[in-house]
N, C-alpha and C positions, 0 to 999 in steps of 0.2 A: 351713937357707939354701936346699934341694939344689929341693925345691918350689919358690922363685922362683926360680930359674933354669931350672928345666924351664917356670914356665910362663910367666917372657921366651921360651923356645924358639918352644913355639909360638903364640906370638904374633907373633914373626917370622916362622912360616910361614903363617900368615893373613893378613898385609901381605904374602906373594909368593904365594900364593894371588889372593887379592883384582886383582892385576897381573895375573893367566892367566899366574903361570908354575910353570913344573915342580917339586910337592912331589910329596916322595916322606918317606914315615917306614917306619920298620917297622927288622926286624935285618938285619943287614947281612950277609951271608952267600955262600959259592962255592956253588952249584949242584952238581950231578951231571956237568955238560958241563965245571966252571970257569970257568962265566958268574958275574958279581959280580949280585949281589939285594940289595935291599932292599925287604924284607916278599913284596909280590908284586910290586915292579917289577923287569923285568929294568937294572941302570945300566949294559954294558955295552951293547947294542943303542943305552940313550940317549945315551953318549960316542960310538957309531960316526956317529950322526946327525947331530951337532951335530959332528963331524970338519970341522978347520976353519974356527973362528966363534970369535971371540974372546968367550972366556964368563967371567961371576961363576960360582962354586962355594964354597954356602955348607955349610959340613959343624957337624955339632950334633950329642953324644953329649946323651942324657938319665941316661947313670949317671955322667955330671960334677955332682960333688961338691963343686967350689970353692964359696967365697961368693963369693954377686955385691955387685961391687960400689956402696958407697953414692955417688952425687952430689954436688954443691949448688949448686945451678941457679947461674948466676954474670949472672940475670936479676934472679930474685925472692930469692934467699937457700933456697927449700924444699930441704930435701931427698929425691932419686928415685933409684927404682933400674932405671927405666925405661930407653930409647935419648936421652928427653929429656926435660923437665921437663911432664909431666903438665898441669898448673896451668896454663903458660905457654906450651901446645901445645892446651889448648882455649880460654881465651882469645885467642889468634892465629883458632883457628877463627871464632871469634863475633863477634870485631870485622871478620873480612872479607865476615861474611853466608852463610858454608857451614852455618850448624846453626841 
């Protein structure tokens, strides 16, 4: 199930990237100057640049090995592990003429 959690995290990151939001992936560490970095990104500089703004921050560890919760859709009754039922989502998009 760890692969499913990783895939869900990457899907969330891809959705954020499509919305032109800042997405940082990599190992979290402190550099020699004591500044926090995620991969090649300077997290400290990003936080300083957005000081005073209302923010929503999502942090996800790719090493998290908890099982992904299987949910049952209240509309169609199918089981799914995504954020929403993929079957109902596809039908909503199709019926609204977006696909």
